[in-house]
N, C-alpha and C positions, 0 to 999 in steps of 0.2 A: 490493315492496320498499320500504325506508324511504326518505322523502323526503329531498332533499340537507340543507335546514335541520336536520332531524332528526340526521342523520349529523354536521353541523357542529356540533350543540349549541346552534343560533339557535332553541330554544323559549323559551317563557313560563317564568319561573320560579315554583316550587311556591309560593313566598310570596304573588306576585302573583295566583295563581289563587284562594288561601285567602282572600286580601283582598277579591277581587271577588266571592265568594260572599255579602258582607255588604253589597254596595251596590246601588242601584237608579238608575235612569238617568231622567233629567227633560229636558226641552225637547227634543222629539225633532225638531222642524222645524230649530232653528238646529243640533244635532249633525248631523243628515243633511245639511244644508247644507255645513257645514265639513269632514263626512267624507270627502268627496271631492277636497279640496284638495291642492296638490302640497306646501303646508307642513307639514301633518298626515303627507302621505307619507312626505316627507323625515325628519321626526321620530320617526315610528315606526320606520322603518328604522334611525335611530341608537339609538332606545331599546332594540329589541329586540337589537341588536349590544352596546352597552354594558352592557346589564343581565343579558346571557346568561350562563350559567355558564362557558362557554368563553373568553369575554372577560375575565371577572373572574378565572378561574384562571390566564390568561395574563397580565393586569395584575399580579397579585398576585406570579406567578413571575418575571417579569421586575426589578420593585421589589424582592424577596427575595434576588436573586441576590447571592452574596458570594464576592469572590476566596478568600477563607480557607477556604470551604466546598466549592470547586470541586475537579475532578480536575486542572485545570491548576496550581492552588497544590500541592498533593499530589505532583504530579509534579516541578515546579520545587523543592519543599523536598527529595525525594527526588535530585535532581540535585545540588544543592548540598551535600548531605550525602556523598555519593557522591564528589563533586570534592574535598572535604576529607580523603576516608578516606587514612590512612596508606599501606595496599597500593596503593592506587589512584594516590597521589604517587608513591610510590616506583617502582611499574611504568613510568609515563609518562618519569620521570628516566632510568630503565635504558634504556627504549626510546630516547630521545634522545641518549644518551651514546655515546661511542666504544668503551667498555669492551666491551659487549654485541656490539657489529658485530666487534670483533677475536676475540671467544671463537668466534662463528658461523664466523668465517673458518677458525680452527684446528679446530674441532670436525668431526672425522669426516674430518681430512687425514691424509696419510701421515707427516707428522712426528708427530704425536699417536699414531696407530695404531703407528708404530715405536717411540716412548718407551714406550708401555703394554707393548708385547710385550717390550722389554729389561727393563723394570721385572718383568714377570712372570717372566723368565728368570733375572734376578741374585737374585730373592728366592727361589728355590727351594732346597731342603734339597740337591738334587743339585749345583747350581752352587756352594752354598756349601762344600760338601764338596772340589770340584775346586779352590776357592781356597787350600785348605790343602795342596795337593800341589805338589812342586818345580817339576812339568812346567806349572803354570799360567802362570808369567810368561813373557811373550812370545807365549803362545798365542792361538788365535783368541778363545777365551773372556775373555782377558785384555782384548783388543783390544775385545770387545763391553762389557766392564764400563767402559772408559774412556769409549767413546762413550756409554754409559748415564750416567756422571758428567758429561760434557761437555753433554750434553742435559738433564740435571737443574739445571744451572747456569745453563741459558739462561732470561733474563729473560720471553722471550716465553712460553716452557712453563711457567714458575714462576706468570705473571699468570694464564695460563690455568686451571691448576688451583685457584689462589686463587679465582677469581671463580667456578668451578664448585662449590666448597664454600661460598660466602657466602651469608648471609641475604638478599643482594638478588637471588642467581640463583634460590633458592629462593621468593621472593615473585614473580620473574617467572614462574616454572614455575606457581605457584598461580594467578596472576591470568590469564595469557595464555589465551585461549579459553574462559575461565570464563563462567557465565552472568550473574556481577555485571559482568564488564566490558562484555558484550553489553548488559546493561540500562543500563549508564553511556552506553554509547556510543548506545542508542537514545534516552534522556533527552537527552542532549546534543544530538543531530539535532533532537529534537523542539521543545526551548525555544528554537531557532534559528530555527525556521519562521516564517513571516508569519502562518500559522494561529493558533499558540502566543500571539504577540505581540499579534492582533487581539483575541483571547478574553480575554487578560488586560486590554488596554486597556477592551475593552467592560465586563468584570466590575468593574474599579475606578471606572468612570463613573458617580457618583450621579446623574446627569441622563438616563440610559439611556433612561428610559420617555419622557422629554418630547421625545425624537426620533424616536417611532415614528409611524407613520399612525395606531395605536390612539389615540394622544393627542391628535392633532388631531381624530378624530372625538368622543372625550370632550369637548374643548374646544367643538366644534360643537354637541353635545348639551347641555352646561351652558348655553349661550347661549342656543339654542332653547328649553331648559326656562322660561326667563323671560319667553318670549313671551306677551302678555296672552292672545291667542286661544287659544293652547295650554294655557294656564293654565284658561281658562274651558271648554275642550273637555273636558279631563280631569276637572274639577270635575263638569261635568253628565254626562259618561259613568259615572263611577265610581257615582254617585248613581242611576242608574237601568240598572244592569248586568244585573240578574237577573230581569227580567220574564219571561223563558224558565221560570223555578222555578216560575211558577204553573200550568205544564202538569204537573207531575209530583208526587208524593207520596213521602216516604220511609217504607219498608217493613221496613228492617231496619239497626241502626247499632250499634257499640261503638267508643267513644272511650277504652276502657281507662283510665278515671279510677281505679278502685280499686288496691288492693294486690295483687290476685290474680285469675286468670282465672275468670270465671264460667263455670262447668262446667255449668250448665244450659243455656247456650247452645253451649258449645264440648265436643264430646269430644277428649279428647287421645290419639286412636288413628284408624286407618282405622274408617270406618262398619261395614263387615262384621268387621273384627277385633273391634269391642266386640259386635256383635249375635250373631256366630256363634262366634268363637273365645274371648271375653273375654281376650283378651290382644293385646299389640302385636306386630306382625311388621314386615318389611322386604322390599321387593319386588325380584325380579332381581339386578342386580349393584351394588344400592347398598351403600354401606360402612359405613352407619350403623346402629345400633339405636336404635328410638325408646323414650323413656320415658315415665312418666305424669307427673311433676313437675318433675324435676331440670333439664331443658334449657328451661324456662320461666321468664321473669322480667315481673312487671308492676311498672312504677315510672315516675313523671313523666309519667303518659299515654301509657306505650308499652309495647306488647307486645314482647318480646323472646324470639326463639327462636334457642338457643344451639347450636351444633355445635362439639363439641370433641375432641381425641384422648382418649379413655378407653375402656379395655378393658370389654367387656360381653357376656354370653350372651344372645343373643336367637333369634328365631324368622326364617327366611327363607322366602319363597314363591316358587316356580318352579311351570312347567306340571306338574311331576312331583310336587307337593305341598310339605307343609313340612318342613323340617328345622331343626334347632338347630345354631348354630356360634356362635363368639367373634368379636365385632366389634371393631376398633380405634377406632372412633368413637362418640358418640352424638348424637342430636338429638331434635327434638322435631316432631308434626304435630297440628294440631287441625282441626277440621271441624263443620260446623253439620247434619249429616246427620240429626238427630232432631229440631233445634229450628226449622230455617228451610230451606224450599226455595222457588224462584220460577222461573215460566217468563216469560222476556221482560224488560227492564227494562235499569237502567243500574247495573252493578256496578263500584264504584270503591273504592280504597284508597290511603292515602298511606304509601309504604314505602320503607325504605332496604334495599334486598336484600343489601347487604354484598358480600363477594368474590365476584368474578364468575367464578371459578374453582369456586366451591362449587355447591350445587344448591339454591337457595333459591327458592321459589314461591308464589304466588296464583293457584288454579286451582279448576277447577268439575267436578263429576261429578254423574250420576245412579245408578240403581241396578245398571249394567253398567259394564265397562272403558270403553267407547265410547258416546255420545260424551264426549270429554275436552277441556275448554277450558282452556287455559293463559293467564290473562290476562296474567301475565308470570313469567318464570324466569331462572336464571341457568345457563348452562352453556357451558363451554370459553371462559370469557374475556368472555363477550356477555352482553346481556340479549335474551330471545327471548320472542315473543308466538307462540303456535301453538294448532292446532286438529285433533283426530283425530276425524273422523266415523265410521271403522272403523280398526281397527289398521292396515289398508293405506292408508287415505285421509288425507292431511294437508295442511294449509295453515299457511304459517311466514312470520314477519317477524321479523328480526334487526337489532339495534341494537348500537352500541359499548358496551363494559364501563363505560364512564364513568357511564353511567345507573344502575350499581348502587352507587355510591360515595356517594350523598346521598339525601335524601327525594325522591321523585318521586310524581306521582299517577297510578297505573295505573288504567285504565276500561274495561269492556267494556260496550258499547252492543248489546242484543241485540233485534231485532223479528223479526218473523215471517218475514221474507225476508232478513234480513242480520245479520251479525256485525261490529262494527267494534271494532277495539282501537285505544287510545289513549294516548299518555305526555303529561302536562301540556296535555292538549287537542290535541295534535299526533298524528295518525293515523299509525299503524304498520302495520296490516294490515285488508283488508276481504275478509269471505268471504260470498258469496251462494248457494253451493250446498251441500246437505246441511245445512241450519240446523236445530238441535235442536228438538222439539216437545214434550219432557219437561221438567218441573220439575227444576231443579238445585240442589245444595247447595255451599256454599263449603268449600274446604281454604285452610290456609297452613301451609307446612312448610320446614323446613330439611333439609340432609343433603347427601351427597357419592357421586359415582361416580368420582372420582379423589382419591388422597391430597393433603391441605394439611397444611403444616407448624404451623399454629396453630389457635386457635380462631377461629371466624366466627359473627358475629352478625346475622341478620335483624331489622329493627325495623319495627313497624307502629304508626303514630300513629293511625290510625283506620281504619275500613271502613263504607261506607253503600251502600245498596241503595234504589233509587226503581223505581217502576212509573208509567206513564202514567194521569193522572186520567181517568176513565171520563166 
């Protein structure tokens, strides 16, 4: 299980680790005497806090908040617009007035239904023919006609039908119970809440960060940063930091300094695909076809492996054999199966994995499917380090997806009795059983096992392999 510091993002920054590689430590007696002090302990805690990616991200987030860019602003703006809308204004004027009330009191009443029945009667052809006869005058039908005319002249009935035919009533029917009215009322209620008012006030406050505990920690850190003892300690510490490097030697590295991939070092294919099939292929349920060149870019000392939506026909392998199908995505894979293999040592790379929902990986194989070591990979929104001794035996360490969105140094320390996975020198996973005993080669790959909406890129700044000096 990943440590709490790792889950909280309180790990050393990538930049500091790389800087530390260039420094040496001197004056060990003074350094050791000060290293156990409460002053240094407090400063170290503050430094780790205020220089952590989570702190910097949170500080940037708090300082960059803008009311105009917020959901609250959008909702208030929408509310004010609806509040001024002619149909909404007319609707509430209608609701508040007496005309609608009188209309509703009459609507469906015996008075209206009686009038409408008489209207239907006197408008009929049969009734009109009766009106032409001598017998009509004084008859029951004549009385009904007189009753109709009396009701027709009734101001209350006239007002009823006038309102029923009016644009005002049509607007009322259109708005009443509509999604527009529902939305208006939702927004009206929301902007009146304490929650909304507090959020708005917070977003409009230009000094919001200065009111946080984070600011207090940063102020204390800045004050302690000027302490003479601390300045001396870190000056000495940084100048003697890498004595441990004397115990190891570099056996493989690629800084990607050129403008293209070194194909003498890297195969742009699976090892066995190159050796036996002489073609690229995809494994299992992966959604991408691998290409030889299209999905690689070397620029500004970075190797980029690009996974993108692109239809391409390719081979896929399953336990039943190979078949050809059309893929909706393409990506790239490289390995050192021909050029470099090593048993034991430190395997390290500075990588920005990219979209955590994709399937980017820095991994290791020998000549069979297992053992299979993932120094790091992305899957299901997380960064994972895991190990398959056999297809059935697995060890796994999982951390948050935030470690995919920036450059981090992913490391495997492999000895005869232990495998240790690290991110920026922070332990992720340790395995002491089924430790591989055969030389393994390096793979870097992109890909997908679930669709994504856009291109995603895995970026590798450098890769280095060390072994202990004999």
